[in-house]
C-alpha positions as YAML, in Angstrom:
chain: A
units: angstrom
residues:
- id: 1
  name: MET
  ca: [24.00, 35.74, 7.08]
- id: 2
  name: LYS
  ca: [22.10, 35.46, 4.01]
- id: 3
  name: GLY
  ca: [18.27, 35.91, 4.76]
- id: 4
  name: ILE
  ca: [18.66, 38.14, 8.15]
- id: 5
  name: ARG
  ca: [16.20, 40.96, 7.48]
- id: 6
  name: PRO
  ca: [16.19, 44.45, 9.63]
- id: 7
  name: GLU
  ca: [13.90, 44.64, 12.03]
- id: 8
  name: ARG
  ca: [10.20, 44.60, 10.79]
- id: 9
  name: THR
  ca: [6.98, 45.85, 12.45]
- id: 10
  name: ALA
  ca: [4.98, 43.52, 14.72]
- id: 11
  name: SER
  ca: [2.35, 41.26, 13.46]
- id: 12
  name: PRO
  ca: [-0.73, 40.68, 16.40]
- id: 13
  name: ARG
  ca: [-1.08, 37.21, 15.10]
- id: 14
  name: ALA
  ca: [2.55, 36.35, 14.92]
- id: 15
  name: ASP
  ca: [2.79, 37.74, 18.34]
- id: 16
  name: LEU
  ca: [-0.32, 35.92, 19.69]
- id: 17
  name: ALA
  ca: [0.98, 32.42, 18.39]
- id: 18
  name: LEU
  ca: [4.24, 33.32, 20.10]
- id: 19
  name: VAL
  ca: [3.14, 34.02, 23.35]
- id: 20
  name: GLY
  ca: [1.07, 30.71, 23.26]
- id: 21
  name: ILE
  ca: [4.36, 28.82, 22.54]
- id: 22
  name: SER
  ca: [5.97, 30.49, 25.78]
- id: 23
  name: ALA
  ca: [3.00, 29.06, 27.66]
- id: 24
  name: ILE
  ca: [3.33, 25.74, 26.59]
- id: 25
  name: TRP
  ca: [7.02, 25.61, 26.60]
- id: 26
  name: GLY
  ca: [6.78, 26.85, 30.37]
- id: 27
  name: PHE
  ca: [4.72, 24.22, 31.24]
- id: 28
  name: THR
  ca: [7.47, 21.46, 30.09]
- id: 29
  name: PHE
  ca: [9.79, 22.55, 32.92]
- id: 30
  name: PRO
  ca: [8.21, 21.34, 35.74]
- id: 31
  name: ALA
  ca: [6.66, 18.41, 33.68]
- id: 32
  name: ILE
  ca: [9.81, 17.09, 32.40]
- id: 33
  name: GLN
  ca: [11.65, 17.40, 35.90]
- id: 34
  name: LEU
  ca: [9.12, 15.16, 37.06]
- id: 35
  name: ALA
  ca: [9.39, 12.55, 34.14]
- id: 36
  name: LEU
  ca: [13.18, 12.42, 34.66]
- id: 37
  name: ARG
  ca: [12.53, 10.49, 38.08]
- id: 38
  name: ASP
  ca: [11.29, 7.78, 35.48]
- id: 39
  name: ALA
  ca: [13.26, 8.12, 32.56]
- id: 40
  name: ASP
  ca: [17.05, 8.78, 31.36]
- id: 41
  name: PRO
  ca: [17.42, 12.47, 29.74]
- id: 42
  name: LEU
  ca: [18.88, 11.18, 26.62]
- id: 43
  name: THR
  ca: [15.98, 8.50, 26.39]
- id: 44
  name: PHE
  ca: [13.30, 11.22, 26.97]
- id: 45
  name: VAL
  ca: [14.82, 13.58, 24.38]
- id: 46
  name: GLY
  ca: [15.01, 10.93, 21.45]
- id: 47
  name: LEU
  ca: [11.55, 9.80, 21.99]
- id: 48
  name: ARG
  ca: [10.02, 13.32, 22.27]
- id: 49
  name: PHE
  ca: [11.35, 14.37, 19.17]
- id: 50
  name: ALA
  ca: [10.99, 11.09, 17.32]
- id: 51
  name: VAL
  ca: [7.11, 11.14, 18.17]
- id: 52
  name: ALA
  ca: [6.84, 14.81, 17.31]
- id: 53
  name: ALA
  ca: [8.69, 14.29, 13.81]
- id: 54
  name: ALA
  ca: [6.17, 11.11, 12.62]
- id: 55
  name: VAL
  ca: [3.32, 13.31, 13.93]
- id: 56
  name: LEU
  ca: [4.43, 16.25, 11.58]
- id: 57
  name: GLY
  ca: [5.19, 13.57, 8.98]
- id: 58
  name: LEU
  ca: [1.69, 12.24, 9.18]
- id: 59
  name: VAL
  ca: [-0.27, 14.92, 8.99]
- id: 60
  name: PHE
  ca: [1.74, 16.80, 6.50]
- id: 61
  name: ARG
  ca: [2.66, 13.90, 4.51]
- id: 62
  name: GLY
  ca: [4.44, 15.12, 1.24]
- id: 63
  name: ARG
  ca: [4.63, 18.86, 2.23]
- id: 64
  name: ALA
  ca: [6.73, 17.93, 5.26]
- id: 65
  name: VAL
  ca: [9.43, 15.80, 3.26]
- id: 66
  name: ARG
  ca: [9.59, 18.04, 0.13]
- id: 67
  name: ALA
  ca: [12.51, 20.00, 0.41]
- id: 68
  name: GLY
  ca: [15.62, 21.08, -2.11]
- id: 69
  name: ARG
  ca: [19.13, 21.00, -0.98]
- id: 70
  name: SER
  ca: [19.20, 24.48, 0.76]
- id: 71
  name: GLY
  ca: [15.90, 23.89, 2.70]
- id: 72
  name: LEU
  ca: [17.30, 20.60, 4.07]
- id: 73
  name: LEU
  ca: [20.79, 22.14, 5.25]
- id: 74
  name: TYR
  ca: [18.67, 24.78, 7.05]
- id: 75
  name: GLY
  ca: [16.49, 21.79, 8.22]
- id: 76
  name: LEU
  ca: [19.54, 20.11, 9.30]
- id: 77
  name: LEU
  ca: [21.42, 23.14, 11.06]
- id: 78
  name: LEU
  ca: [18.38, 24.21, 12.99]
- id: 79
  name: GLY
  ca: [17.92, 20.43, 14.16]
- id: 80
  name: LEU
  ca: [21.69, 20.34, 15.29]
- id: 81
  name: CYS
  ca: [21.05, 23.93, 17.52]
- id: 82
  name: LEU
  ca: [17.86, 22.51, 18.97]
- id: 83
  name: ALA
  ca: [19.51, 18.84, 19.89]
- id: 84
  name: TRP
  ca: [22.38, 20.89, 21.22]
- id: 85
  name: GLY
  ca: [20.05, 22.91, 23.56]
- id: 86
  name: ALA
  ca: [17.50, 20.29, 24.24]
- id: 87
  name: VAL
  ca: [19.88, 17.75, 25.65]
- id: 88
  name: LEU
  ca: [21.77, 20.24, 27.46]
- id: 89
  name: GLN
  ca: [18.46, 21.80, 28.87]
- id: 90
  name: THR
  ca: [17.06, 18.35, 30.00]
- id: 91
  name: LEU
  ca: [20.32, 17.20, 31.64]
- id: 92
  name: GLY
  ca: [20.46, 20.46, 33.51]
- id: 93
  name: LEU
  ca: [17.05, 19.82, 34.92]
- id: 94
  name: LEU
  ca: [18.72, 17.02, 36.92]
- id: 95
  name: TYR
  ca: [20.61, 19.49, 38.89]
- id: 96
  name: THR
  ca: [18.59, 22.74, 39.10]
- id: 97
  name: SER
  ca: [14.90, 23.78, 39.83]
- id: 98
  name: ALA
  ca: [12.34, 23.90, 37.03]
- id: 99
  name: SER
  ca: [12.10, 27.86, 37.56]
- id: 100
  name: LYS
  ca: [15.53, 28.84, 37.68]
- id: 101
  name: SER
  ca: [16.16, 26.37, 34.53]
- id: 102
  name: ALA
  ca: [13.56, 28.19, 32.43]
- id: 103
  name: PHE
  ca: [15.21, 31.91, 33.51]
- id: 104
  name: ILE
  ca: [18.86, 30.71, 32.76]
- id: 105
  name: THR
  ca: [17.33, 29.37, 29.34]
- id: 106
  name: ALA
  ca: [15.51, 32.69, 28.76]
- id: 107
  name: LEU
  ca: [19.03, 34.25, 28.52]
- id: 108
  name: TYR
  ca: [18.76, 34.19, 24.74]
- id: 109
  name: VAL
  ca: [16.86, 37.04, 24.71]
- id: 110
  name: ILE
  ca: [20.47, 38.71, 25.48]
- id: 111
  name: LEU
  ca: [22.42, 36.82, 23.05]
- id: 112
  name: VAL
  ca: [20.19, 37.09, 19.95]
- id: 113
  name: PRO
  ca: [20.45, 41.00, 19.80]
- id: 114
  name: LEU
  ca: [24.14, 40.78, 20.53]
- id: 115
  name: VAL
  ca: [24.60, 38.28, 17.56]
- id: 116
  name: MET
  ca: [22.28, 40.45, 15.47]
- id: 117
  name: VAL
  ca: [24.56, 43.60, 16.03]
- id: 118
  name: LEU
  ca: [27.78, 41.37, 14.93]
- id: 119
  name: LEU
  ca: [26.02, 40.70, 11.69]
- id: 120
  name: HIS
  ca: [25.53, 44.45, 11.33]
- id: 121
  name: VAL
  ca: [21.56, 44.64, 11.74]
- id: 122
  name: ARG
  ca: [20.56, 47.60, 12.94]
- id: 123
  name: LEU
  ca: [18.24, 47.64, 16.04]
- id: 124
  name: ARG
  ca: [15.57, 50.21, 17.09]
- id: 125
  name: PRO
  ca: [16.32, 51.97, 20.44]
- id: 126
  name: SER
  ca: [12.92, 50.24, 22.01]
- id: 127
  name: SER
  ca: [14.45, 46.69, 21.33]
- id: 128
  name: MET
  ca: [17.78, 47.54, 23.05]
- id: 129
  name: ALA
  ca: [15.75, 49.07, 25.98]
- id: 130
  name: ALA
  ca: [13.44, 45.70, 25.97]
- id: 131
  name: VAL
  ca: [16.72, 43.80, 26.12]
- id: 132
  name: LEU
  ca: [18.14, 45.81, 28.94]
- id: 133
  name: LEU
  ca: [14.89, 45.35, 30.94]
- id: 134
  name: ALA
  ca: [14.88, 41.85, 30.25]
- id: 135
  name: ALA
  ca: [18.58, 41.27, 31.15]
- id: 136
  name: VAL
  ca: [18.21, 42.93, 34.59]
- id: 137
  name: GLY
  ca: [15.26, 40.88, 35.00]
- id: 138
  name: LEU
  ca: [16.61, 37.55, 34.36]
- id: 139
  name: TYR
  ca: [19.91, 38.67, 36.66]
- id: 140
  name: GLU
  ca: [17.42, 39.33, 39.38]
- id: 141
  name: LEU
  ca: [15.61, 35.69, 39.06]
- id: 142
  name: THR
  ca: [19.04, 33.92, 38.46]
- id: 143
  name: MET
  ca: [21.17, 35.53, 40.86]
- id: 144
  name: PRO
  ca: [23.40, 32.70, 41.96]
- id: 145
  name: ARG
  ca: [23.51, 32.02, 45.92]
- id: 146
  name: GLY
  ca: [26.86, 30.51, 46.31]
- id: 147
  name: GLY
  ca: [27.49, 30.20, 42.64]
- id: 148
  name: PHE
  ca: [26.26, 28.25, 39.58]
- id: 149
  name: ASN
  ca: [25.63, 24.48, 40.07]
- id: 150
  name: LEU
  ca: [26.28, 22.11, 37.15]
- id: 151
  name: GLY
  ca: [22.53, 22.38, 35.85]
- id: 152
  name: ASP
  ca: [22.98, 26.20, 35.53]
- id: 153
  name: LEU
  ca: [26.15, 25.69, 33.41]
- id: 154
  name: LEU
  ca: [24.44, 23.31, 31.16]
- id: 155
  name: THR
  ca: [21.64, 25.40, 30.91]
- id: 156
  name: LEU
  ca: [23.71, 28.03, 29.76]
- id: 157
  name: GLY
  ca: [24.97, 26.29, 26.85]
- id: 158
  name: CYS
  ca: [21.31, 25.48, 26.18]
- id: 159
  name: SER
  ca: [20.71, 29.37, 25.90]
- id: 160
  name: ALA
  ca: [23.32, 29.77, 23.54]
- id: 161
  name: ALA
  ca: [21.94, 26.80, 21.47]
- id: 162
  name: PHE
  ca: [18.35, 28.60, 21.31]
- id: 163
  name: ALA
  ca: [19.72, 31.93, 20.55]
- id: 164
  name: LEU
  ca: [21.24, 30.42, 17.47]
- id: 165
  name: HIS
  ca: [18.10, 28.44, 16.50]
- id: 166
  name: ILE
  ca: [16.24, 31.84, 16.66]
- id: 167
  name: ILE
  ca: [18.76, 33.61, 14.30]
- id: 168
  name: VAL
  ca: [19.04, 30.47, 11.95]
- id: 169
  name: ALA
  ca: [15.19, 30.20, 12.08]
- id: 170
  name: GLU
  ca: [14.84, 34.07, 10.75]
- id: 171
  name: ALA
  ca: [17.02, 33.17, 7.70]
- id: 172
  name: ALA
  ca: [15.44, 30.00, 7.09]
- id: 173
  name: THR
  ca: [11.82, 31.00, 7.06]
- id: 174
  name: ALA
  ca: [12.48, 33.87, 4.53]
- id: 175
  name: ARG
  ca: [13.06, 31.27, 2.12]
- id: 176
  name: HIS
  ca: [11.41, 27.88, 2.95]
- id: 177
  name: ASP
  ca: [8.23, 26.22, 3.86]
- id: 178
  name: PRO
  ca: [7.92, 26.47, 7.61]
- id: 179
  name: VAL
  ca: [6.28, 22.92, 7.97]
- id: 180
  name: MET
  ca: [9.28, 21.35, 6.01]
- id: 181
  name: LEU
  ca: [11.57, 23.20, 8.37]
- id: 182
  name: ALA
  ca: [9.79, 21.82, 11.19]
- id: 183
  name: PHE
  ca: [10.01, 18.22, 10.13]
- id: 184
  name: TYR
  ca: [13.74, 18.09, 9.45]
- id: 185
  name: GLN
  ca: [14.77, 19.90, 12.51]
- id: 186
  name: VAL
  ca: [12.81, 17.79, 14.65]
- id: 187
  name: LEU
  ca: [13.75, 14.45, 12.81]
- id: 188
  name: THR
  ca: [17.54, 15.48, 13.17]
- id: 189
  name: THR
  ca: [17.07, 16.35, 17.02]
- id: 190
  name: ALA
  ca: [15.20, 12.73, 17.27]
- id: 191
  name: ALA
  ca: [18.50, 11.19, 15.30]
- id: 192
  name: CYS
  ca: [21.13, 12.89, 17.63]
- id: 193
  name: GLY
  ca: [19.26, 12.41, 20.82]
- id: 194
  name: CYS
  ca: [18.63, 8.66, 19.77]
- id: 195
  name: ALA
  ca: [22.29, 8.04, 18.61]
- id: 196
  name: VAL
  ca: [24.01, 9.55, 21.57]
- id: 197
  name: MET
  ca: [21.75, 7.34, 23.94]
- id: 198
  name: LEU
  ca: [22.46, 4.32, 22.18]
- id: 199
  name: ALA
  ca: [26.13, 5.23, 22.21]
- id: 200
  name: THR
  ca: [26.18, 5.88, 25.84]
- id: 201
  name: GLY
  ca: [24.06, 2.69, 26.72]
- id: 202
  name: SER
  ca: [21.98, 5.40, 28.80]
- id: 203
  name: ALA
  ca: [18.37, 4.02, 27.69]
- id: 204
  name: ARG
  ca: [16.14, 4.12, 30.71]
- id: 205
  name: LEU
  ca: [12.11, 4.48, 30.94]
- id: 206
  name: THR
  ca: [9.53, 3.56, 33.59]
- id: 207
  name: ILE
  ca: [5.86, 4.16, 32.41]
- id: 208
  name: ALA
  ca: [4.62, 6.32, 35.11]
- id: 209
  name: PRO
  ca: [1.72, 9.02, 35.12]
- id: 210
  name: TRP
  ca: [4.02, 12.09, 34.75]
- id: 211
  name: THR
  ca: [6.12, 10.20, 32.34]
- id: 212
  name: VAL
  ca: [3.00, 10.01, 29.97]
- id: 213
  name: VAL
  ca: [1.82, 13.51, 30.70]
- id: 214
  name: ALA
  ca: [5.33, 15.01, 29.77]
- id: 215
  name: LEU
  ca: [5.63, 12.75, 26.88]
- id: 216
  name: VAL
  ca: [2.28, 13.85, 25.30]
- id: 217
  name: VAL
  ca: [2.64, 17.57, 26.00]
- id: 218
  name: THR
  ca: [6.29, 17.74, 24.82]
- id: 219
  name: SER
  ca: [6.24, 15.83, 21.61]
- id: 220
  name: LEU
  ca: [2.72, 16.79, 20.58]
- id: 221
  name: PHE
  ca: [2.30, 20.20, 21.77]
- id: 222
  name: ALA
  ca: [5.74, 21.71, 22.78]
- id: 223
  name: THR
  ca: [7.43, 20.25, 19.70]
- id: 224
  name: ALA
  ca: [5.55, 19.18, 16.66]
- id: 225
  name: LEU
  ca: [2.77, 21.93, 17.13]
- id: 226
  name: ALA
  ca: [5.35, 24.64, 18.66]
- id: 227
  name: PHE
  ca: [8.23, 24.35, 16.03]
- id: 228
  name: TRP
  ca: [5.48, 24.64, 13.15]
- id: 229
  name: VAL
  ca: [4.01, 27.68, 14.51]
- id: 230
  name: GLN
  ca: [7.48, 29.12, 15.40]
- id: 231
  name: MET
  ca: [8.71, 28.71, 11.69]
- id: 232
  name: TRP
  ca: [5.52, 30.33, 10.27]
- id: 233
  name: ALA
  ca: [5.58, 33.31, 13.03]
- id: 234
  name: GLN
  ca: [9.25, 34.20, 12.10]
- id: 235
  name: ARG
  ca: [8.18, 34.94, 8.56]
- id: 236
  name: GLU
  ca: [6.22, 37.74, 10.15]
- id: 237
  name: THR
  ca: [8.43, 39.54, 12.84]
- id: 238
  name: SER
  ca: [12.20, 39.57, 13.73]
- id: 239
  name: SER
  ca: [13.99, 37.31, 15.69]
- id: 240
  name: THR
  ca: [15.07, 40.48, 18.29]
- id: 241
  name: HIS
  ca: [11.26, 40.72, 18.76]
- id: 242
  name: ALA
  ca: [10.70, 37.05, 18.87]
- id: 243
  name: ALA
  ca: [13.44, 36.44, 21.61]
- id: 244
  name: VAL
  ca: [11.91, 39.13, 23.89]
- id: 245
  name: ILE
  ca: [8.43, 37.96, 23.30]
- id: 246
  name: PHE
  ca: [9.68, 34.36, 24.33]
- id: 247
  name: THR
  ca: [11.07, 35.53, 27.66]
- id: 248
  name: ALA
  ca: [7.40, 35.09, 29.08]
- id: 249
  name: GLU
  ca: [8.45, 31.75, 28.67]
- id: 250
  name: PRO
  ca: [10.34, 31.42, 32.20]
- id: 251
  name: VAL
  ca: [7.54, 33.35, 33.91]
- id: 252
  name: PHE
  ca: [5.17, 30.72, 32.90]
- id: 253
  name: ALA
  ca: [7.14, 27.99, 33.95]
- id: 254
  name: ALA
  ca: [7.47, 29.55, 37.18]
- id: 255
  name: VAL
  ca: [3.52, 29.88, 37.75]
- id: 256
  name: PHE
  ca: [3.45, 26.39, 36.72]
- id: 257
  name: ALA
  ca: [6.48, 25.21, 38.91]
- id: 258
  name: ARG
  ca: [4.56, 26.89, 41.79]
- id: 259
  name: LEU
  ca: [1.21, 25.39, 41.08]
- id: 260
  name: ILE
  ca: [3.02, 21.34, 40.61]
- id: 261
  name: GLN
  ca: [6.19, 21.49, 42.49]
- id: 262
  name: HIS
  ca: [5.43, 24.53, 45.08]
- id: 263
  name: GLU
  ca: [8.54, 26.36, 44.02]
- id: 264
  name: ARG
  ca: [8.85, 29.78, 45.52]
- id: 265
  name: LEU
  ca: [10.30, 32.75, 43.22]
- id: 266
  name: GLY
  ca: [10.97, 35.22, 46.47]
- id: 267
  name: LEU
  ca: [11.53, 38.94, 46.29]
- id: 268
  name: HIS
  ca: [14.09, 39.04, 43.79]
- id: 269
  name: GLY
  ca: [12.12, 36.73, 41.57]
- id: 270
  name: LEU
  ca: [8.69, 38.46, 41.37]
- id: 271
  name: ALA
  ca: [10.74, 41.44, 40.48]
- id: 272
  name: GLY
  ca: [12.45, 39.88, 37.96]
- id: 273
  name: ALA
  ca: [9.55, 38.75, 36.60]
- id: 274
  name: ALA
  ca: [7.91, 42.32, 36.36]
- id: 275
  name: LEU
  ca: [10.90, 43.68, 34.69]
- id: 276
  name: ILE
  ca: [11.03, 40.74, 31.98]
- id: 277
  name: VAL
  ca: [7.07, 41.77, 31.49]
- id: 278
  name: ALA
  ca: [8.09, 45.36, 31.23]
- id: 279
  name: GLY
  ca: [10.89, 44.30, 28.39]
- id: 280
  name: ILE
  ca: [7.91, 42.53, 26.40]
- id: 281
  name: LEU
  ca: [5.65, 45.41, 26.64]
- id: 282
  name: VAL
  ca: [8.47, 48.01, 25.64]
- id: 283
  name: SER
  ca: [9.29, 45.87, 22.54]
- id: 284
  name: GLU
  ca: [5.87, 45.58, 21.67]
- id: 285
  name: ILE
  ca: [4.91, 49.06, 21.76]
- id: 286
  name: GLY
  ca: [7.96, 50.14, 19.86]
- id: 287
  name: ALA
  ca: [7.37, 47.80, 17.11]
- id: 288
  name: ARG
  ca: [3.92, 49.05, 16.83]
- id: 289
  name: ARG
  ca: [4.85, 52.82, 16.85]
- id: 290
  name: ARG
  ca: [7.59, 51.63, 13.99]
- id: 291
  name: GLY
  ca: [4.30, 50.40, 12.20]
...
């Protein structure tokens, strides 16, 4: 894919931004799961991204909508990946736990470098070691007891969508304004969510405390702010490095799920979380030594 670059040295400010995004996204898993008691998944997705698009459009005004043909196409492509992932992830939360959903979603840490290899991008040994550690950690955290359920399978599809999103984002941010990319992908996701909601007649929303909290956090912080920051940060780091940092997301999700919903990881879960953190550290050390 044009715009995919060889792995670059790590940027401390980009890494810190990506970790912050991971923490915000981690909180959304238990928050959305609680909100789904009072809202249909498609209604929630459509409203979340519609509010985020409006915020980006108002805050950045002309800069958000200024796009050439190539930038618009990239924004639409990112939006389709994001819509696919967001809908499947939200539907999956109806059938699986918040912490398990987060760890299955994070399987994109394995998918991203595999796709990069297919695109003939050379990876440094530390990246492959980090991916291996993260893969074993994710296995420990997602070991199916009696097989995957429907929510797990839906979330696997979400993971594939987010892997494509990270890869496309690297190509897009090499050439286009991150604000514009964030706006058009969020707007596309909102349009897709609302279109499917109207087509299926599934609209349902009851105003309740967790519904309000989840909508505010997901639309303003986990969408408008997060995708703008991601588009900026991926200008300064590789998609493989970003994917490994994002494996901190399920660790944050497990912590928040424990605090909010009293979910337990167990011994395997704790071991998996430790391996994921080890993978992030290996990726960080390798990137800095390369620099």
